[in-house]
C-alpha positions, 0 to 999 in steps of 0.5 A: 504469443502475439508480437504485441504481447512480446513487445509488452513483455519486453517493455515491462522488463526494460522499465523494471531493469531501470528500477521501476516496480510497475505493479499496476502496469504489469496488471493493466498492459496485458489487458490492453494487449488482449483488448487490441488483439481481440479487435484485430489490431497489431499495434496501439491505436488511439481510438481503441486505447481510449475505449479500453481506458474508459471501460467501467472501472470506477472513478474517472481518475482511474480512466486517466491513469489507464490511458497514461499507462497506455501512452507510455507503452505506445511511446516505446512501441513507436520506436519499433513500429512507426504505425503505433499511435501515441494518445494525446496527453490531454485526451482525458483530464486528471482531477487528482482528487485525494480520496479521504483516508479512513481512520480506524477506531479501536473497535474497528481494529478489534473487529478486523483482527477478530475477522481473521478467525474466519479464515480457513487455515490456522497459519493463515489466521495467525499470519493475517492477524499478526500482519494487520496488527503490525501495520496498525502499530508501526505504520509500515507500508504493506509492501514493506511488511510483506518483504520482511525476512526472518533476519529483519526481525531482531527480538533482542534489540526489539527492532524491525529492519525495513528494507526496500522502502521508497527512499531506498535506505533501510530503516530500523523501527523499534517496537513496543514489547507487546508487538514483539511478543505477538511477532514471537508467538507468530514465529513459533507457530509459523515454524511449527507449520513450516520448519523448512520453509520455501522462502526466508520471508517472515510472514508465510502463506499457507503454502510456505511462500512469501505473501503476494500483494494481490492475495493479501488485498483480496483477503483484506477485502474479505476481512473488511466485509466480515468485520462489517466495515463499509462500504460508506455512503459514497461507495468507499471501503476502508483500505489496507493503506489507511492503517498508515494514515491511522498510525500517523494521526494517532502518533501526532495526537499522542505528541499533543497529549504528552506535551511534546514539542510537535515541530521537533517531533515531526522529523522523527515521525517522518523518519519512522514512516520512511519519508525523505522529508516531513512534507511527505508526512503531512499527506498522511495527517487528517484533521480529527476533532480531538487533534484540532482541540489539542492543537487549539489548546496548545495555541491558546496556551502559547498565546497566554504565555507570550 
Protein backbone atom coordinates (compact mmCIF):
# COMPACT_ATOMS: atom_id res chain seq x y z
CA UNK A 1 0.00 0.00 0.00
CA UNK A 2 1.37 3.39 -1.00
CA UNK A 3 1.74 6.15 1.65
CA UNK A 4 -0.88 8.16 -0.24
CA UNK A 5 -3.38 5.29 -0.12
CA UNK A 6 -2.66 4.81 3.58
CA UNK A 7 -3.32 8.50 4.20
CA UNK A 8 -6.56 8.20 2.24
CA UNK A 9 -7.73 5.26 4.36
CA UNK A 10 -6.83 7.09 7.58
CA UNK A 11 -8.70 10.19 6.39
CA UNK A 12 -11.86 8.19 5.72
CA UNK A 13 -11.64 6.41 9.08
CA UNK A 14 -11.21 9.74 10.88
CA UNK A 15 -14.13 11.44 9.13
CA UNK A 16 -16.43 8.46 9.63
CA UNK A 17 -15.53 8.38 13.32
CA UNK A 18 -16.92 11.92 13.47
CA UNK A 19 -20.27 10.70 12.14
CA UNK A 20 -19.91 11.26 8.37
CA UNK A 21 -21.06 8.37 6.15
CA UNK A 22 -18.88 9.38 3.17
CA UNK A 23 -20.27 6.79 0.76
CA UNK A 24 -19.28 8.79 -2.31
CA UNK A 25 -15.91 9.69 -0.78
CA UNK A 26 -15.25 6.01 -0.17
CA UNK A 27 -15.73 5.31 -3.89
CA UNK A 28 -13.98 8.37 -5.35
CA UNK A 29 -10.94 8.99 -3.17
CA UNK A 30 -9.31 5.60 -3.84
CA UNK A 31 -9.79 6.37 -7.54
CA UNK A 32 -8.06 9.73 -7.09
CA UNK A 33 -5.19 8.05 -5.26
CA UNK A 34 -4.82 5.49 -8.07
CA UNK A 35 -4.81 8.35 -10.59
CA UNK A 36 -2.03 10.16 -8.68
CA UNK A 37 -0.05 6.93 -8.22
CA UNK A 38 -0.25 6.23 -11.96
CA UNK A 39 1.13 9.72 -12.61
CA UNK A 40 4.07 9.04 -10.28
CA UNK A 41 2.95 11.59 -7.66
CA UNK A 42 3.08 10.97 -3.91
CA UNK A 43 0.81 13.84 -2.89
CA UNK A 44 -2.12 15.87 -4.20
CA UNK A 45 -1.20 18.25 -7.04
CA UNK A 46 -3.79 20.82 -8.15
CA UNK A 47 -3.14 20.19 -11.85
CA UNK A 48 -3.70 16.44 -11.51
CA UNK A 49 -6.64 16.79 -9.12
CA UNK A 50 -8.35 19.03 -11.69
CA UNK A 51 -7.60 16.58 -14.50
CA UNK A 52 -9.02 13.72 -12.44
CA UNK A 53 -12.14 15.67 -11.47
CA UNK A 54 -12.92 16.70 -15.05
CA UNK A 55 -12.73 13.26 -16.59
CA UNK A 56 -15.91 12.43 -18.57
CA UNK A 57 -18.37 11.68 -15.74
CA UNK A 58 -21.63 13.19 -16.95
CA UNK A 59 -23.03 16.49 -15.77
CA UNK A 60 -20.54 19.33 -15.06
CA UNK A 61 -21.91 19.55 -11.53
CA UNK A 62 -20.41 16.13 -10.87
CA UNK A 63 -16.96 17.44 -11.80
CA UNK A 64 -17.28 20.18 -9.18
CA UNK A 65 -18.36 17.62 -6.58
CA UNK A 66 -15.37 15.42 -7.37
CA UNK A 67 -12.97 18.34 -7.02
CA UNK A 68 -14.61 19.33 -3.72
CA UNK A 69 -14.00 15.82 -2.39
CA UNK A 70 -10.38 16.04 -3.53
CA UNK A 71 -10.03 19.42 -1.77
CA UNK A 72 -11.19 17.96 1.55
CA UNK A 73 -8.62 15.17 1.34
CA UNK A 74 -5.91 17.64 0.25
CA UNK A 75 -6.57 19.88 3.28
CA UNK A 76 -6.13 16.87 5.56
CA UNK A 77 -3.05 15.70 3.69
CA UNK A 78 -1.45 19.13 3.95
CA UNK A 79 -1.31 18.77 7.75
CA UNK A 80 0.90 15.72 7.19
CA UNK A 81 2.72 16.73 4.02
CA UNK A 82 3.55 20.38 3.34
CA UNK A 83 3.94 19.61 -0.36
CA UNK A 84 0.23 18.84 -0.78
CA UNK A 85 -1.64 21.42 -2.84
CA UNK A 86 -5.22 22.36 -2.00
CA UNK A 87 -7.14 23.22 -5.21
CA UNK A 88 -8.87 26.63 -5.04
CA UNK A 89 -12.55 26.45 -4.09
CA UNK A 90 -13.65 28.42 -7.17
CA UNK A 91 -11.66 26.40 -9.68
CA UNK A 92 -14.81 24.71 -10.97
CA UNK A 93 -18.20 26.45 -10.70
CA UNK A 94 -21.12 24.63 -9.15
CA UNK A 95 -24.39 25.36 -10.91
CA UNK A 96 -26.50 23.39 -8.38
CA UNK A 97 -29.15 22.58 -10.96
CA UNK A 98 -31.80 20.36 -9.45
CA UNK A 99 -32.51 17.34 -11.66
CA UNK A 100 -36.28 17.13 -12.06
CA UNK A 101 -37.61 14.02 -10.31
CA UNK A 102 -39.53 11.39 -12.19
CA UNK A 103 -43.00 10.79 -10.77
CA UNK A 104 -43.93 7.17 -11.38
CA UNK A 105 -47.35 6.33 -12.77
CA UNK A 106 -49.31 3.29 -11.59
CA UNK A 107 -48.49 1.58 -14.89
CA UNK A 108 -44.76 2.24 -14.48
CA UNK A 109 -44.76 0.94 -10.92
CA UNK A 110 -46.55 -2.21 -12.08
CA UNK A 111 -44.00 -2.66 -14.89
CA UNK A 112 -41.10 -2.18 -12.49
CA UNK A 113 -42.45 -4.74 -10.03
CA UNK A 114 -43.17 -7.17 -12.87
CA UNK A 115 -39.56 -6.77 -14.04
CA UNK A 116 -38.35 -8.36 -10.80
CA UNK A 117 -39.57 -11.70 -12.18
CA UNK A 118 -36.60 -11.61 -14.56
CA UNK A 119 -34.12 -11.88 -11.67
CA UNK A 120 -32.31 -15.17 -11.42
CA UNK A 121 -33.14 -16.49 -7.94
CA UNK A 122 -36.57 -16.79 -6.24
CA UNK A 123 -35.37 -15.02 -3.08
CA UNK A 124 -33.87 -12.19 -5.15
CA UNK A 125 -37.14 -11.78 -7.03
CA UNK A 126 -39.12 -11.62 -3.79
CA UNK A 127 -36.61 -9.33 -2.09
CA UNK A 128 -36.62 -6.69 -4.81
CA UNK A 129 -40.35 -6.88 -5.46
CA UNK A 130 -41.09 -6.35 -1.74
CA UNK A 131 -38.34 -3.76 -1.24
CA UNK A 132 -39.52 -1.61 -4.16
CA UNK A 133 -43.13 -2.00 -3.09
CA UNK A 134 -42.27 -0.76 0.39
CA UNK A 135 -40.45 2.27 -1.01
CA UNK A 136 -43.48 3.16 -3.14
CA UNK A 137 -46.05 2.94 -0.32
CA UNK A 138 -43.94 4.46 2.47
CA UNK A 139 -41.65 7.03 0.88
CA UNK A 140 -38.72 5.60 2.81
CA UNK A 141 -35.15 6.31 1.79
CA UNK A 142 -33.47 3.30 0.20
CA UNK A 143 -30.80 3.35 2.91
CA UNK A 144 -33.47 3.22 5.60
CA UNK A 145 -35.12 0.22 3.98
CA UNK A 146 -31.81 -1.61 3.60
CA UNK A 147 -31.02 -1.07 7.29
CA UNK A 148 -34.33 -2.42 8.55
CA UNK A 149 -33.88 -5.34 10.92
CA UNK A 150 -36.45 -8.07 11.54
CA UNK A 151 -37.23 -6.55 14.93
CA UNK A 152 -38.08 -3.23 13.25
CA UNK A 153 -41.15 -4.70 11.54
CA UNK A 154 -43.96 -5.13 14.08
CA UNK A 155 -46.82 -7.01 12.47
CA UNK A 156 -49.01 -6.69 15.58
CA UNK A 157 -48.91 -2.90 15.76
CA UNK A 158 -48.75 -2.55 11.98
CA UNK A 159 -45.72 -0.25 12.18
CA UNK A 160 -42.19 -0.23 10.86
CA UNK A 161 -39.53 1.47 12.98
CA UNK A 162 -37.00 3.39 10.90
CA UNK A 163 -33.63 3.95 12.50
CA UNK A 164 -30.64 5.90 11.30
CA UNK A 165 -32.59 8.49 9.30
CA UNK A 166 -31.14 11.92 8.64
CA UNK A 167 -32.62 13.67 11.73
CA UNK A 168 -31.13 10.83 13.80
CA UNK A 169 -34.16 9.90 15.95
CA UNK A 170 -36.10 6.70 15.15
CA UNK A 171 -39.61 7.10 13.76
CA UNK A 172 -42.54 4.74 13.44
CA UNK A 173 -44.35 4.39 10.13
CA UNK A 174 -47.84 2.86 10.21
CA UNK A 175 -48.49 0.83 7.06
CA UNK A 176 -51.62 -0.20 5.22
CA UNK A 177 -52.73 -3.82 5.92
CA UNK A 178 -51.98 -4.76 2.30
CA UNK A 179 -48.38 -3.60 2.73
CA UNK A 180 -48.07 -5.57 5.96
CA UNK A 181 -49.38 -8.68 4.21
CA UNK A 182 -46.75 -8.31 1.51
CA UNK A 183 -44.02 -7.94 4.13
CA UNK A 184 -45.30 -10.98 6.01
CA UNK A 185 -45.38 -13.12 2.86
CA UNK A 186 -41.84 -12.06 2.07
CA UNK A 187 -40.69 -12.84 5.61
CA UNK A 188 -42.08 -16.38 5.33
CA UNK A 189 -40.31 -17.02 2.03
CA UNK A 190 -37.09 -15.42 3.33
CA UNK A 191 -37.12 -17.65 6.43
CA UNK A 192 -37.61 -20.77 4.34
CA UNK A 193 -34.50 -19.87 2.33
CA UNK A 194 -32.47 -18.70 5.33
CA UNK A 195 -33.78 -20.16 8.61
CA UNK A 196 -30.45 -19.16 10.18
CA UNK A 197 -29.42 -15.99 8.31
CA UNK A 198 -26.02 -14.37 8.54
CA UNK A 199 -27.60 -10.99 9.30
CA UNK A 200 -30.54 -9.65 11.35
CA UNK A 201 -31.59 -7.61 8.30
CA UNK A 202 -35.23 -7.79 7.22
CA UNK A 203 -34.31 -7.78 3.52
CA UNK A 204 -31.72 -10.43 2.68
CA UNK A 205 -29.55 -11.00 -0.33
CA UNK A 206 -29.39 -14.43 -1.91
CA UNK A 207 -26.25 -14.98 0.20
CA UNK A 208 -28.19 -14.41 3.42
CA UNK A 209 -26.55 -11.05 4.14
CA UNK A 210 -27.81 -7.48 4.32
CA UNK A 211 -28.20 -5.81 0.95
CA UNK A 212 -25.43 -3.50 -0.27
CA UNK A 213 -26.49 -0.18 -1.73
CA UNK A 214 -24.18 -0.59 -4.74
CA UNK A 215 -25.76 -3.94 -5.62
CA UNK A 216 -29.27 -2.57 -5.11
CA UNK A 217 -28.48 0.40 -7.38
CA UNK A 218 -27.07 -1.88 -10.08
CA UNK A 219 -30.06 -4.22 -9.91
CA UNK A 220 -32.47 -1.29 -10.00
CA UNK A 221 -30.87 0.05 -13.16
CA UNK A 222 -31.36 -3.34 -14.76
CA UNK A 223 -35.00 -3.46 -13.69
CA UNK A 224 -35.60 0.02 -15.10
CA UNK A 225 -34.21 -1.12 -18.44
CA UNK A 226 -36.23 -4.34 -18.34
CA UNK A 227 -39.41 -2.37 -17.61
CA UNK A 228 -38.71 -0.07 -20.56
CA UNK A 229 -38.59 3.10 -18.43
CA UNK A 230 -36.28 5.70 -19.94
CA UNK A 231 -33.89 6.99 -20.81
CA UNK A 232 -35.65 10.29 -21.38
CA UNK A 233 -34.72 12.67 -24.24
CA UNK A 234 -32.33 14.55 -21.95
CA UNK A 235 -30.54 11.33 -20.98
CA UNK A 236 -32.08 10.98 -17.51
CA UNK A 237 -33.36 7.70 -16.18
CA UNK A 238 -35.86 7.16 -13.35
CA UNK A 239 -34.02 6.96 -10.03
CA UNK A 240 -34.77 4.78 -7.04
CA UNK A 241 -35.01 7.96 -4.94
CA UNK A 242 -37.82 9.15 -7.22
CA UNK A 243 -40.15 6.75 -5.40
CA UNK A 244 -39.84 9.15 -2.45
CA UNK A 245 -40.81 12.15 -4.60
CA UNK A 246 -43.72 10.15 -5.99
CA UNK A 247 -44.95 9.28 -2.51
CA UNK A 248 -44.81 12.91 -1.35
CA UNK A 249 -46.73 14.21 -4.37
CA UNK A 250 -49.35 11.45 -4.20
CA UNK A 251 -49.89 12.03 -0.48
CA UNK A 252 -50.31 15.78 -0.94
CA UNK A 253 -52.73 15.15 -3.81
CA UNK A 254 -54.68 12.82 -1.53
CA UNK A 255 -54.94 15.58 1.09
CA UNK A 256 -56.56 17.85 -1.47
CA UNK A 257 -58.89 15.14 -2.82
CA UNK A 258 -60.20 14.29 0.65
CA UNK A 259 -60.74 17.92 1.64
CA UNK A 260 -58.12 17.84 4.40
CA UNK A 261 -56.56 20.97 5.86
CA UNK A 262 -53.34 20.84 3.83
CA UNK A 263 -51.26 23.30 5.92
CA UNK A 264 -52.20 21.37 9.05
CA UNK A 265 -51.31 18.03 7.42
CA UNK A 266 -47.90 19.08 6.09
CA UNK A 267 -46.08 18.60 9.44
CA UNK A 268 -47.46 15.05 9.56
CA UNK A 269 -46.18 14.30 6.08
CA UNK A 270 -42.84 15.84 7.04
CA UNK A 271 -42.58 13.64 10.14
CA UNK A 272 -43.52 10.54 8.16
CA UNK A 273 -40.79 11.24 5.62
CA UNK A 274 -38.27 11.82 8.40
CA UNK A 275 -37.71 15.53 7.85
CA UNK A 276 -36.75 17.89 10.66
CA UNK A 277 -39.14 20.56 9.32
CA UNK A 278 -41.81 20.89 6.60
CA UNK A 279 -39.46 23.15 4.63
CA UNK A 280 -37.42 20.07 3.70
CA UNK A 281 -40.55 18.31 2.46
CA UNK A 282 -41.26 21.01 -0.14
CA UNK A 283 -38.11 19.86 -1.98
CA UNK A 284 -39.93 16.62 -2.77
CA UNK A 285 -43.08 18.24 -4.10
CA UNK A 286 -43.57 18.69 -7.81
CA UNK A 287 -46.35 20.60 -9.58
CA UNK A 288 -48.50 18.10 -11.46
CA UNK A 289 -51.59 19.03 -13.52
CA UNK A 290 -53.90 17.34 -11.03
CA UNK A 291 -52.23 18.92 -8.01
CA UNK A 292 -52.39 22.38 -9.58
CA UNK A 293 -56.06 21.87 -10.48
CA UNK A 294 -56.99 20.76 -6.97
CA UNK A 295 -55.07 23.62 -5.37
CA UNK A 296 -56.74 26.13 -7.73
CA UNK A 297 -60.18 24.73 -6.92
CA UNK A 298 -59.42 24.97 -3.21
CA UNK A 299 -58.28 28.56 -3.62
CA UNK A 300 -61.35 29.47 -5.69
CA UNK A 301 -63.66 27.91 -3.11
CA UNK A 302 -61.94 29.82 -0.30
CA UNK A 303 -62.39 33.03 -2.29
CA UNK A 304 -66.13 32.43 -2.62
CA UNK A 305 -66.44 31.75 1.09
CA UNK A 306 -64.72 34.99 2.08
